[in-house]
C-alpha positions, 0 to 999 in steps of 0.5 A: 482495493475493491476497484482494483479487484473489479478492474482485474475481473473486467480484464479477466472477462475481456480474456473470455470475450477475446477467446470467443471472438477467436483473437487468441493473441489478444488474450495474453496481455489481458490475462497478464494484466488481470493476474497482475492486478489481482496479485497487487490487490492481494498484496495490499490486502496483506499490507492492511492486515499487517498494519492492523496487526501492528496497531493491535500489538501497540494497544496490547503493549501500551502500558509497558511502552508508556512506562518506558520499557522496550518491547519486542515486535518480531525482530524489532525493539520498539520504544515510544521514540521508535519512528514508523514509516508508511508509504502509499500507492495510487491506483487510478481508473478513469475517474476513480482512485484508490490509495492504499497504505503499506504496513508500518515499517520501522525507520532504518529497518530492512523492509523500508526500502522494499515497501517504498519500492513496491509502492513507487512501482505500483504508483508509476504503473497504475496511477496514471490512468485517470483524468485529470488527476492521475498524473498529479497524484503520481507526482505527489506520491513519488515525491512523498515516497522519495522523501521517506514516506509518512513518518510517525513515532510510536508515541504519536500512534498511541496518542491517536495522531494518525497522519491525515493522509493515511486515513 
């Protein structure tokens, strides 16, 4: 999310430029955009941390899961057959793109809709701003989100078969 942080910093810089030029009304959209981009960057940083936390938990509980036991991860019960879901968002900046993934959600869990909605809103808001592939990526990711995201079983994750689009 370094590009997103850089974009937020550029917008924040433009706030100071507008202030110096006496264009006080123009400061508001730049400031709001900078704060929004910074908040989204922090959100996806947290999503990455949560994904790493789940991956570490899987490694710690690998033996028990492979023996067929059911283990608790927060409020969820996890087995080898448990299906996880991840979503991706698209952020476009002229010729560059960032495509961060969400945390692992348990299919049928409470947070699947929320993760998908956040990724869809971010993609629709920030994904169009690149030429020529921004709109193409937006269409692809929205279709992927509406189709249910990237689904993998815990057994596939433990076998190291991470979905190619999530690398």
